[in-house]
C-alpha positions as CSV (number, residue, x, y, z in Angstrom):
1,X,125.3,-18.0,-58.5
2,X,126.7,-21.0,-56.6
3,X,126.2,-24.6,-57.5
4,X,125.2,-26.5,-54.4
5,X,125.2,-30.1,-53.4
6,X,124.2,-31.5,-50.1
7,X,125.7,-34.6,-48.5
8,X,123.3,-37.5,-47.7
9,X,122.9,-36.7,-44.0
10,X,120.4,-34.9,-41.8
11,X,119.9,-31.3,-43.0
12,X,117.0,-30.3,-40.7
13,X,119.2,-27.8,-38.9
14,X,119.8,-24.1,-39.3
15,X,123.6,-24.6,-39.2
16,X,126.0,-26.2,-41.7
17,X,129.6,-26.7,-42.8
18,X,130.1,-25.3,-46.3
19,X,132.8,-27.0,-48.5
20,X,134.1,-25.0,-51.5
21,X,135.0,-27.5,-54.2
22,X,136.4,-24.8,-56.5
23,X,138.9,-23.9,-53.8
24,X,139.8,-27.6,-53.4
25,X,140.5,-27.9,-57.1
26,X,142.6,-24.8,-57.2
27,X,144.6,-25.9,-54.1
28,X,145.5,-29.1,-55.8
29,X,146.6,-27.3,-59.0
30,X,148.7,-24.9,-56.9
31,X,150.3,-27.7,-54.9
32,X,151.2,-29.6,-58.1
33,X,153.1,-26.6,-59.5
34,X,155.9,-27.4,-57.0
35,X,155.9,-31.2,-57.5
36,X,158.5,-32.5,-60.1
37,X,157.0,-33.9,-63.2
38,X,156.5,-37.7,-63.0
39,X,156.0,-37.8,-59.2
40,X,152.7,-39.3,-58.3
41,X,150.3,-37.5,-55.9
42,X,148.6,-39.3,-53.1
43,X,145.8,-37.3,-51.4
44,X,145.2,-38.0,-47.7
45,X,141.5,-38.4,-47.1
46,X,141.6,-40.1,-43.7
47,X,139.2,-39.0,-40.9
48,X,136.6,-38.5,-43.6
49,X,138.9,-36.1,-45.4
50,X,139.8,-34.3,-42.2
51,X,136.1,-33.7,-41.6
52,X,135.3,-32.4,-45.2
53,X,133.5,-35.6,-46.4
54,X,135.7,-38.0,-48.4
55,X,132.9,-39.5,-50.5
56,X,131.8,-36.1,-51.8
57,X,135.2,-34.6,-52.5
58,X,137.0,-37.6,-54.0
59,X,135.8,-37.0,-57.5
60,X,137.0,-33.4,-57.5
61,X,140.4,-34.5,-56.2
62,X,140.7,-37.1,-59.0
63,X,139.7,-34.5,-61.7
64,X,142.3,-32.1,-60.3
65,X,145.3,-34.4,-60.5
66,X,145.3,-36.7,-57.4
67,X,146.4,-40.2,-58.4
68,X,145.7,-42.2,-55.3
69,X,144.0,-41.9,-51.9
70,X,145.4,-42.5,-48.4
71,X,143.0,-43.6,-45.6
72,X,143.5,-44.8,-42.0
73,X,141.4,-48.0,-42.1
74,X,139.8,-50.5,-44.3
75,X,136.4,-49.1,-43.5
76,X,137.5,-45.7,-44.8
77,X,138.6,-47.4,-48.0
78,X,135.3,-49.1,-48.3
79,X,133.5,-45.8,-47.9
80,X,135.2,-44.7,-51.2
81,X,134.6,-48.0,-53.0
82,X,130.9,-47.7,-52.0
83,X,130.6,-44.6,-54.1
84,X,132.4,-46.2,-57.1
85,X,135.8,-44.6,-56.6
86,X,138.1,-46.9,-58.6
87,X,141.4,-45.1,-57.9
88,X,144.1,-46.9,-55.9
89,X,143.6,-46.7,-52.2
90,X,146.3,-47.3,-49.5
91,X,145.6,-47.7,-45.8
92,X,148.5,-45.8,-44.3
93,X,147.9,-47.1,-40.7
94,X,147.9,-50.6,-39.3
95,X,145.1,-53.0,-40.0
96,X,144.1,-56.1,-38.1
97,X,144.7,-59.4,-39.6
98,X,141.0,-60.2,-39.8
99,X,140.5,-57.2,-42.0
100,X,143.0,-58.3,-44.7
101,X,140.5,-60.4,-46.6
102,X,138.1,-57.5,-46.9
103,X,140.8,-55.3,-48.1
104,X,141.8,-57.8,-50.7
105,X,138.3,-58.4,-51.9
106,X,137.9,-54.6,-52.4
107,X,141.2,-53.8,-54.1
108,X,142.5,-51.8,-51.1
109,X,146.3,-51.8,-50.5
110,X,147.5,-51.7,-46.9
111,X,150.7,-51.4,-44.8
112,X,152.7,-54.3,-43.5
113,X,155.7,-54.3,-41.2
114,X,155.9,-57.6,-39.2
115,X,155.9,-61.4,-39.6
116,X,152.3,-61.8,-38.6
117,X,151.3,-59.6,-41.5
118,X,153.1,-62.0,-43.9
119,X,151.5,-65.1,-42.4
120,X,148.0,-63.5,-42.6
121,X,148.5,-62.3,-46.1
122,X,149.6,-65.8,-47.2
123,X,146.5,-67.3,-45.5
124,X,144.2,-64.9,-47.3
125,X,145.9,-65.6,-50.7
126,X,145.5,-69.3,-50.2
127,X,141.8,-68.9,-49.4
128,X,140.9,-66.3,-52.1
129,X,143.5,-66.7,-54.8
130,X,144.0,-62.9,-54.7
131,X,147.4,-61.5,-53.9
132,X,147.1,-58.7,-51.2
133,X,148.5,-55.4,-52.4
134,X,150.9,-54.1,-49.8
135,X,153.3,-51.2,-49.0
136,X,156.0,-51.8,-46.4
137,X,156.0,-49.2,-43.7
138,X,159.4,-48.3,-42.3
139,X,159.9,-46.7,-38.9
140,X,162.7,-44.2,-39.4
141,X,162.1,-42.2,-36.1
142,X,158.3,-41.7,-35.6
143,X,158.2,-44.7,-33.2
144,X,154.6,-45.4,-34.0
145,X,154.3,-48.3,-36.4
146,X,156.6,-49.8,-39.0
147,X,159.6,-52.1,-39.3
148,X,162.7,-50.5,-37.9
149,X,165.0,-49.1,-40.6
150,X,167.9,-51.3,-39.4
151,X,165.7,-54.3,-40.2
152,X,164.1,-52.8,-43.3
153,X,166.3,-54.3,-46.1
154,X,165.9,-57.8,-44.8
155,X,162.2,-57.5,-44.4
156,X,161.7,-55.9,-47.8
157,X,163.7,-58.6,-49.5
158,X,161.5,-61.2,-47.8
159,X,158.4,-59.3,-49.1
160,X,159.9,-59.1,-52.6
161,X,160.4,-62.9,-52.6
162,X,156.8,-63.7,-51.5
163,X,154.9,-64.9,-54.5
164,X,151.6,-64.5,-52.6
165,X,151.9,-60.7,-52.5
166,X,151.6,-57.8,-54.9
167,X,154.4,-55.6,-53.5
168,X,153.5,-52.1,-54.4
169,X,155.5,-49.7,-52.3
170,X,157.7,-48.6,-49.4
171,X,157.1,-45.6,-47.2
172,X,157.8,-43.9,-44.0
173,X,156.5,-40.9,-42.0
174,X,158.4,-37.8,-40.9
175,X,157.9,-37.0,-37.2
176,X,159.0,-33.3,-37.4
177,X,159.1,-32.1,-41.0
178,X,159.3,-28.5,-39.7
179,X,162.6,-29.3,-38.0
180,X,165.4,-29.8,-40.6
181,X,167.9,-31.4,-38.2
182,X,165.4,-34.1,-37.0
183,X,164.2,-34.6,-40.6
184,X,167.8,-35.2,-41.8
185,X,168.2,-38.0,-39.3
186,X,165.1,-39.7,-40.7
187,X,166.2,-39.1,-44.3
188,X,169.6,-40.8,-43.6
189,X,167.8,-43.9,-42.2
190,X,165.4,-43.8,-45.2
191,X,168.3,-43.7,-47.7
192,X,170.1,-46.5,-45.8
193,X,167.1,-48.7,-46.8
194,X,166.2,-47.3,-50.2
195,X,169.8,-47.4,-51.5
196,X,170.0,-51.1,-50.7
197,X,166.8,-52.6,-52.2
198,X,165.5,-53.1,-55.6
199,X,162.9,-50.3,-56.1
200,X,161.8,-51.4,-59.6
201,X,158.0,-51.0,-59.9
202,X,157.6,-49.7,-56.4
203,X,156.0,-46.5,-55.1
204,X,158.6,-44.9,-52.8
205,X,157.1,-42.2,-50.6
206,X,158.3,-40.3,-47.5
207,X,157.2,-36.7,-48.2
208,X,154.1,-35.5,-46.2
209,X,152.7,-32.1,-46.8
210,X,155.4,-30.1,-45.1
211,X,158.2,-32.2,-46.7
212,X,156.6,-31.8,-50.1
213,X,157.1,-28.1,-49.9
214,X,160.5,-28.2,-48.1
215,X,162.7,-31.1,-49.1
216,X,164.1,-32.9,-52.1
217,X,164.1,-36.6,-51.0
218,X,164.5,-39.9,-52.9
219,X,160.9,-40.7,-53.8
220,X,158.5,-41.0,-56.7
221,X,155.3,-40.1,-54.9
222,X,154.2,-37.4,-52.4
223,X,151.5,-37.6,-49.7
224,X,149.6,-34.4,-49.2
225,X,147.0,-33.9,-46.6
226,X,146.1,-30.7,-44.8
227,X,147.0,-28.3,-47.6
228,X,144.5,-30.0,-49.9
229,X,142.0,-28.3,-47.6
230,X,143.6,-24.9,-47.7
231,X,145.6,-25.0,-44.5
232,X,149.3,-25.1,-43.9
233,X,151.1,-27.5,-41.6
234,X,154.1,-26.3,-39.5
235,X,156.8,-25.5,-42.0
236,X,160.6,-25.1,-41.6
237,X,162.0,-21.6,-42.1
238,X,163.5,-22.6,-45.5
239,X,161.1,-24.2,-48.1
240,X,161.3,-24.8,-51.8
241,X,157.8,-23.3,-52.5
242,X,154.6,-22.3,-50.7
243,X,151.5,-22.8,-52.8
244,X,148.7,-20.2,-52.8
245,X,145.9,-22.1,-51.2
246,X,142.5,-21.2,-49.8
247,X,140.6,-22.7,-46.8
248,X,137.8,-24.8,-48.3
249,X,135.8,-25.2,-45.1
250,X,133.2,-22.6,-44.0
251,X,130.8,-22.7,-41.0
252,X,127.4,-20.9,-41.0
253,X,124.3,-20.7,-38.9
254,X,121.0,-18.9,-39.1
255,X,119.7,-16.7,-36.3
256,X,117.0,-18.5,-34.3
257,X,116.3,-15.7,-31.8
258,X,117.0,-12.1,-31.2
259,X,116.4,-10.4,-27.9
260,X,117.8,-7.7,-25.6
261,X,120.0,-8.0,-22.5
262,X,120.0,-5.1,-20.1
263,X,122.9,-3.4,-18.5
264,X,124.4,-5.7,-15.8
265,X,122.8,-8.8,-17.1
266,X,124.9,-11.9,-17.7
267,X,124.8,-14.1,-20.8
268,X,124.9,-17.9,-21.0
269,X,126.2,-20.4,-18.3
270,X,128.3,-18.9,-15.5
271,X,127.7,-15.4,-16.8
272,X,131.2,-15.1,-18.2
273,X,130.0,-12.1,-20.2
274,X,128.2,-9.2,-18.5
275,X,126.5,-6.5,-20.6
276,X,127.8,-3.0,-19.9
277,X,124.9,-1.5,-21.7
278,X,121.7,-2.7,-23.3
279,X,122.6,-5.0,-26.2
280,X,120.8,-7.1,-28.8
281,X,121.7,-10.7,-28.8
282,X,121.5,-13.2,-31.7
283,X,121.4,-16.9,-31.0
284,X,122.5,-19.6,-33.5
285,X,122.2,-23.4,-33.2
286,X,125.9,-24.3,-33.1
287,X,127.7,-25.4,-29.9
288,X,130.4,-27.6,-28.6
289,X,128.6,-30.8,-29.5
290,X,129.0,-29.6,-33.1
291,X,132.8,-29.3,-32.6
292,X,133.1,-25.6,-31.6
293,X,135.1,-25.8,-28.4
294,X,134.0,-24.0,-25.2
295,X,137.5,-22.7,-25.1
296,X,136.6,-20.3,-27.9
297,X,133.9,-18.6,-25.7
298,X,134.1,-14.8,-25.7
299,X,137.2,-15.0,-28.0
300,X,135.9,-15.3,-31.6
301,X,133.8,-13.3,-34.1
302,X,131.2,-13.9,-36.7
303,X,130.2,-12.0,-39.8
304,X,126.7,-10.8,-40.7
305,X,125.9,-8.5,-43.5
306,X,129.6,-8.0,-44.1
307,X,130.3,-6.8,-40.6
308,X,132.1,-8.5,-37.7
309,X,130.2,-9.2,-34.5
310,X,131.6,-10.7,-31.3
311,X,130.6,-14.0,-29.8
312,X,129.5,-13.5,-26.1
313,X,129.0,-15.8,-23.2
314,X,130.0,-19.5,-22.8
315,X,129.4,-21.6,-25.9
316,X,126.9,-24.2,-24.9
317,X,126.3,-27.7,-26.1
318,X,123.9,-26.7,-28.9
319,X,123.9,-22.9,-29.2
320,X,126.0,-19.7,-29.0
321,X,125.2,-16.0,-28.8
322,X,126.5,-12.9,-30.5
323,X,126.3,-9.2,-29.8
324,X,124.6,-7.6,-32.8
325,X,125.7,-4.1,-31.9
326,X,123.9,-1.7,-34.2
327,X,123.5,-4.1,-37.1
328,X,120.0,-4.5,-38.6
329,X,119.4,-8.2,-38.5
330,X,116.4,-10.5,-38.1
331,X,115.7,-14.2,-37.4
332,X,116.8,-16.3,-40.3
333,X,119.8,-14.2,-41.3
334,X,123.1,-16.1,-41.6
335,X,126.1,-15.6,-39.3
336,X,129.4,-16.9,-40.8
337,X,131.8,-18.3,-38.2
338,X,134.5,-19.6,-40.6
339,X,135.4,-18.6,-44.2
340,X,138.5,-18.4,-46.5
341,X,139.0,-14.6,-46.0
342,X,138.6,-13.2,-42.5
343,X,137.6,-16.1,-40.2
344,X,140.2,-18.8,-40.3
345,X,140.6,-22.2,-38.6
346,X,144.2,-21.2,-37.9
347,X,143.0,-18.3,-35.7
348,X,140.8,-20.7,-33.7
349,X,143.8,-23.2,-33.4
350,X,146.0,-20.4,-32.0
351,X,143.4,-19.5,-29.3
352,X,143.1,-23.2,-28.3
353,X,146.8,-23.9,-28.5
354,X,146.2,-26.8,-30.9
355,X,146.6,-27.5,-34.6
356,X,144.2,-26.8,-37.5
357,X,144.0,-30.5,-38.3
358,X,142.2,-31.2,-35.0
359,X,139.6,-28.5,-35.6
360,X,138.6,-29.6,-39.1
361,X,138.0,-33.1,-37.8
362,X,135.8,-31.9,-34.9
363,X,133.4,-30.2,-37.2
364,X,132.2,-33.4,-38.8
365,X,130.3,-34.6,-35.7
366,X,126.7,-33.7,-36.5
367,X,126.7,-30.6,-38.8
368,X,125.3,-31.2,-42.3
369,X,127.8,-30.5,-45.1
370,X,126.9,-28.4,-48.1
371,X,129.2,-28.5,-51.2
372,X,129.5,-25.4,-53.4
373,X,131.4,-24.2,-56.4
């Protein structure tokens, strides 16, 4: 029998995202098997843990060996602090100067990479008496945020000398970890900085999920994201190890109506599906407003009573339909759209020509989340 917890959001809906916390714990254990002893483990929980619900899964992550959390904004860090998460938190993206004081007051570390950041940090320290906790972000080739590697040593030495800062780490982000040649260029830039600074007491991190599995790089912490949730990023052909992970996100809906469509009748908007015989149609209350793209229309399956059924007609804003075939079903029965065995987010991503990351984030829009073990 499953243990079930519901998140504190609207649950008056016959559809839900199901998050398997046991799979989450096992994924972390499997990932850690390939990480050298002594390296810290930062779990990325930005975008509400890629749509899985950061507040609800953080404790499982900590209990399973995650040392620290990575978020994209101060607000995301506050979400964790508001549920009494005391573990270190780092904002891996840029934050506005006016948010620094809030970060400081809530023990949230953040990225810095320019002179304005230093000035703002000094102002906050002088007002509060609290030293901001900072990690210097290097730009080694992503061209997104960060101090350029060529200027990294000078900037880091200035940060190291600033008595108004708690200097906690240095990091960069790989743009194409699946491409060894491109990654090697970034590693060379990374080493040109790391080899010429005093790293005593600092967290040094460059390895994202793919790089954690594929490369040995100078660092003392890894940053793992998508594979926590049971999905693989793009990987290079040669890797050091590939953990055995399971998708932790499922998607289910209860049948709200069953009726027949006769031969020649169309289904849903624009009649993109025409019945070639009399069929029984099941409707569930999940649509593109819930994060299931219209681009999946007529291309995916569900499972009911252990059997696959095809989705038919255009997916609408709030509902979608399935051909029940000869399956004995009734209103209230559950149709599974995603699970860890037969119905993967990767298959949806392939249909839509996108990445699994995007799809997990979409499903957080308005579906209640239920947590199971």
